[in-house]
Backbone as JSON Lines, residues from 0, in Angstrom:
{"i":0,"aa":"X","n":[0.65,-1.04,-0.24],"ca":[0.06,0.26,0.14],"c":[0.91,1.14,0.06]}
{"i":1,"aa":"X","n":[2.18,1.23,0.74],"ca":[2.93,2.75,0.72],"c":[3.55,2.62,-0.82]}
{"i":2,"aa":"X","n":[3.64,1.67,-1.53],"ca":[4.26,1.53,-2.98],"c":[3.23,2.45,-3.7]}
{"i":3,"aa":"X","n":[1.99,2.37,-3.72],"ca":[1.11,3.1,-4.18],"c":[0.78,4.41,-4.0]}
{"i":4,"aa":"X","n":[0.92,4.8,-2.58],"ca":[0.88,6.1,-1.98],"c":[2.44,6.96,-2.63]}
{"i":5,"aa":"X","n":[3.12,6.16,-2.5],"ca":[4.21,6.85,-3.09],"c":[4.29,7.26,-4.62]}
{"i":6,"aa":"X","n":[3.57,6.3,-5.23],"ca":[3.24,6.63,-6.96],"c":[2.48,7.56,-6.75]}
{"i":7,"aa":"X","n":[1.35,7.7,-6.28],"ca":[0.3,8.88,-6.22],"c":[0.96,10.12,-6.12]}
{"i":8,"aa":"X","n":[1.86,10.43,-4.86],"ca":[2.49,11.41,-4.66],"c":[3.66,11.71,-5.57]}
{"i":9,"aa":"X","n":[4.02,10.69,-6.35],"ca":[4.94,11.47,-7.48],"c":[4.0,12.01,-8.59]}
{"i":10,"aa":"X","n":[3.05,11.08,-8.68],"ca":[2.46,11.48,-10.18],"c":[1.38,12.92,-9.95]}
{"i":11,"aa":"X","n":[0.94,13.43,-8.88],"ca":[0.1,14.41,-8.43],"c":[0.7,15.85,-9.23]}
{"i":12,"aa":"X","n":[2.02,16.21,-8.96],"ca":[2.56,17.26,-9.23],"c":[2.68,17.1,-10.9]}
{"i":13,"aa":"X","n":[2.69,16.09,-11.66],"ca":[2.97,16.02,-12.76],"c":[1.78,16.18,-13.58]}
{"i":14,"aa":"X","n":[0.36,15.7,-13.18],"ca":[-0.89,15.83,-13.46],"c":[-1.18,17.39,-13.35]}
{"i":15,"aa":"X","n":[-0.93,17.71,-12.24],"ca":[-1.21,19.73,-12.16],"c":[-0.76,20.14,-12.96]}
{"i":16,"aa":"X","n":[0.73,19.88,-13.41],"ca":[1.49,20.46,-14.26],"c":[0.61,20.53,-16.11]}
{"i":17,"aa":"X","n":[0.24,19.15,-16.12],"ca":[-0.69,18.98,-17.41],"c":[-1.76,19.74,-17.32]}
{"i":18,"aa":"X","n":[-2.54,20.06,-16.82],"ca":[-3.85,20.49,-16.32],"c":[-3.38,22.21,-16.56]}
{"i":19,"aa":"X","n":[-2.25,22.76,-16.46],"ca":[-2.09,24.15,-16.59],"c":[-1.49,24.83,-17.99]}
{"i":20,"aa":"X","n":[-0.98,23.33,-18.49],"ca":[-0.53,23.85,-19.94],"c":[-1.54,24.53,-20.77]}
{"i":21,"aa":"X","n":[-1.03,25.55,-21.44],"ca":[-2.09,26.27,-22.45],"c":[-2.09,25.78,-23.95]}
{"i":22,"aa":"X","n":[-3.32,25.07,-24.09],"ca":[-3.06,24.18,-25.56],"c":[-2.72,25.33,-26.69]}
{"i":23,"aa":"X","n":[-3.79,26.31,-26.49],"ca":[-3.7,27.71,-27.46],"c":[-2.16,28.19,-27.83]}
{"i":24,"aa":"X","n":[-1.72,28.3,-26.51],"ca":[-0.22,28.86,-26.95],"c":[1.05,27.67,-27.23]}
{"i":25,"aa":"X","n":[0.73,26.49,-27.0],"ca":[1.32,25.48,-27.53],"c":[1.03,25.13,-28.82]}
{"i":26,"aa":"X","n":[-0.1,25.34,-29.37],"ca":[-0.52,24.93,-30.6],"c":[-0.28,26.03,-31.74]}
{"i":27,"aa":"X","n":[0.42,27.24,-31.37],"ca":[0.84,28.33,-32.52],"c":[1.98,28.65,-32.68]}
{"i":28,"aa":"X","n":[2.36,28.66,-33.92],"ca":[3.56,29.18,-34.57],"c":[3.64,30.47,-34.8]}
{"i":29,"aa":"X","n":[4.88,31.22,-34.56],"ca":[5.11,32.56,-34.75],"c":[6.23,32.95,-35.78]}
{"i":30,"aa":"X","n":[5.47,33.39,-36.47],"ca":[6.72,33.85,-37.76],"c":[7.11,35.18,-37.66]}
{"i":31,"aa":"X","n":[8.52,35.39,-37.04],"ca":[9.01,36.76,-36.59],"c":[9.39,37.41,-38.06]}
{"i":32,"aa":"X","n":[9.19,38.46,-38.34],"ca":[9.79,39.43,-39.28],"c":[9.72,40.68,-39.09]}
{"i":33,"aa":"X","n":[10.59,41.62,-39.85],"ca":[10.84,43.08,-39.68],"c":[9.32,43.64,-40.05]}
{"i":34,"aa":"X","n":[9.25,44.73,-39.57],"ca":[7.75,45.24,-39.3],"c":[7.63,45.63,-40.9]}
{"i":35,"aa":"X","n":[8.71,46.08,-41.65],"ca":[8.34,46.41,-43.18],"c":[8.03,44.97,-44.18]}
{"i":36,"aa":"X","n":[8.02,44.0,-43.6],"ca":[7.5,42.56,-44.22],"c":[6.33,42.01,-43.62]}
{"i":37,"aa":"X","n":[5.74,42.61,-42.82],"ca":[4.44,42.26,-41.83],"c":[3.42,42.0,-42.61]}
{"i":38,"aa":"X","n":[3.14,42.92,-43.68],"ca":[1.84,42.65,-44.23],"c":[1.94,41.94,-45.51]}
{"i":39,"aa":"X","n":[3.26,41.37,-45.8],"ca":[3.67,40.28,-46.96],"c":[3.52,39.23,-46.43]}
{"i":40,"aa":"X","n":[3.7,38.92,-45.06],"ca":[3.85,37.65,-44.15],"c":[2.39,37.26,-44.18]}
{"i":41,"aa":"X","n":[1.68,38.5,-43.56],"ca":[-0.08,38.17,-43.33],"c":[-0.5,37.51,-44.85]}
{"i":42,"aa":"X","n":[-0.35,38.39,-45.9],"ca":[-0.83,38.09,-47.23],"c":[-0.5,36.6,-47.5]}
{"i":43,"aa":"X","n":[0.33,36.26,-47.69],"ca":[1.41,35.06,-47.62],"c":[0.48,33.73,-46.9]}
{"i":44,"aa":"X","n":[0.34,33.96,-45.6],"ca":[-0.38,33.14,-44.77],"c":[-1.79,32.76,-45.23]}
{"i":45,"aa":"X","n":[-2.48,34.16,-45.56],"ca":[-3.99,34.23,-45.96],"c":[-3.97,33.25,-47.43]}
{"i":46,"aa":"X","n":[-3.21,33.38,-47.92],"ca":[-3.18,32.75,-49.61],"c":[-2.74,31.18,-49.23]}
{"i":47,"aa":"X","n":[-1.85,30.8,-48.44],"ca":[-1.77,29.42,-47.95],"c":[-3.12,28.9,-47.26]}
{"i":48,"aa":"X","n":[-3.76,29.67,-46.69],"ca":[-5.05,29.34,-46.06],"c":[-6.17,28.68,-47.06]}
{"i":49,"aa":"X","n":[-6.07,29.14,-47.96],"ca":[-7.08,29.24,-49.18],"c":[-6.86,27.54,-49.91]}
{"i":50,"aa":"X","n":[-5.67,27.15,-49.61],"ca":[-5.2,26.13,-50.2],"c":[-5.42,24.7,-49.76]}
{"i":51,"aa":"X","n":[-6.01,23.53,-50.39],"ca":[-6.29,22.21,-49.68],"c":[-5.39,21.83,-48.83]}
{"i":52,"aa":"X","n":[-5.7,21.15,-48.05],"ca":[-4.65,20.46,-47.02],"c":[-4.39,19.16,-47.73]}
{"i":53,"aa":"X","n":[-3.31,18.88,-47.4],"ca":[-3.26,17.34,-48.19],"c":[-1.98,16.48,-47.15]}
{"i":54,"aa":"X","n":[-2.31,15.19,-47.21],"ca":[-1.45,14.39,-46.52],"c":[0.02,14.28,-47.17]}
{"i":55,"aa":"X","n":[1.13,13.19,-46.49],"ca":[2.0,12.98,-47.16],"c":[1.97,12.54,-48.34]}
{"i":56,"aa":"X","n":[1.06,11.72,-48.33],"ca":[0.89,10.93,-50.08],"c":[0.21,11.86,-50.95]}
{"i":57,"aa":"X","n":[-0.33,12.76,-50.96],"ca":[-0.91,13.73,-51.86],"c":[-2.77,13.6,-51.71]}
{"i":58,"aa":"X","n":[-3.03,13.06,-50.59],"ca":[-4.23,12.97,-50.5],"c":[-5.15,13.99,-49.88]}
{"i":59,"aa":"X","n":[-6.04,14.45,-50.57],"ca":[-6.83,15.94,-49.89],"c":[-7.51,15.37,-48.76]}
{"i":60,"aa":"X","n":[-7.62,16.41,-47.88],"ca":[-8.27,16.26,-46.53],"c":[-9.52,17.08,-46.73]}
{"i":61,"aa":"X","n":[-10.77,16.52,-46.18],"ca":[-11.83,17.85,-46.34],"c":[-11.74,19.02,-45.11]}
{"i":62,"aa":"X","n":[-12.19,19.98,-45.25],"ca":[-11.78,20.85,-44.25],"c":[-12.42,20.75,-42.95]}
{"i":63,"aa":"X","n":[-13.43,19.72,-42.96],"ca":[-14.25,19.57,-41.87],"c":[-13.33,18.76,-40.94]}
{"i":64,"aa":"X","n":[-12.2,18.02,-41.35],"ca":[-11.68,17.23,-40.86],"c":[-9.93,18.02,-40.27]}
{"i":65,"aa":"X","n":[-9.59,18.78,-40.58],"ca":[-8.08,19.6,-40.22],"c":[-8.61,20.91,-39.55]}
{"i":66,"aa":"X","n":[-9.85,21.64,-39.43],"ca":[-9.87,22.89,-39.1],"c":[-9.33,22.96,-37.48]}
{"i":67,"aa":"X","n":[-9.68,21.94,-36.71],"ca":[-9.01,22.02,-35.38],"c":[-7.96,21.38,-35.0]}
{"i":68,"aa":"X","n":[-7.52,20.53,-35.94],"ca":[-6.19,19.76,-35.62],"c":[-4.97,20.6,-36.07]}
{"i":69,"aa":"X","n":[-4.95,21.42,-37.04],"ca":[-3.8,22.09,-37.58],"c":[-3.25,23.31,-36.45]}
{"i":70,"aa":"X","n":[-2.21,23.39,-36.28],"ca":[-1.86,24.83,-35.68],"c":[-2.0,25.7,-36.12]}
{"i":71,"aa":"X","n":[-1.98,27.0,-35.34],"ca":[-2.31,28.35,-36.03],"c":[-1.14,28.88,-36.13]}
{"i":72,"aa":"X","n":[-0.73,29.77,-37.32],"ca":[0.37,30.48,-37.46],"c":[0.08,31.9,-37.53]}
{"i":73,"aa":"X","n":[0.84,32.6,-37.28],"ca":[0.83,34.06,-36.94],"c":[2.11,34.77,-37.27]}
{"i":74,"aa":"X","n":[1.93,36.17,-37.89],"ca":[3.04,36.6,-38.18],"c":[3.37,38.1,-37.08]}
{"i":75,"aa":"X","n":[4.45,37.86,-36.39],"ca":[4.83,38.84,-35.36],"c":[5.75,39.66,-35.82]}
{"i":76,"aa":"X","n":[5.87,40.94,-35.24],"ca":[6.97,41.73,-35.82],"c":[8.34,41.35,-34.72]}
{"i":77,"aa":"X","n":[9.31,41.32,-35.49],"ca":[10.49,40.74,-34.77],"c":[11.49,42.13,-34.04]}
{"i":78,"aa":"X","n":[11.42,42.29,-32.85],"ca":[11.81,43.0,-32.12],"c":[13.41,43.31,-32.18]}
């Protein structure tokens, strides 16, 4: 029984950490660009957003399968 209590005591902090991780922040890629290239970066991302999503073997995926699964990509000004 003491082994079970020890395992539970060791796992509790890890479980708490898993609950505090922000999925939105961990699922976002930032492309850092100079301020002069910000508009071009955003236009390129908008253009890519219009293209269909394909798998590694070239199979197209319907939009309803990929909306929440893909990471978000944003352009930010590099300081």
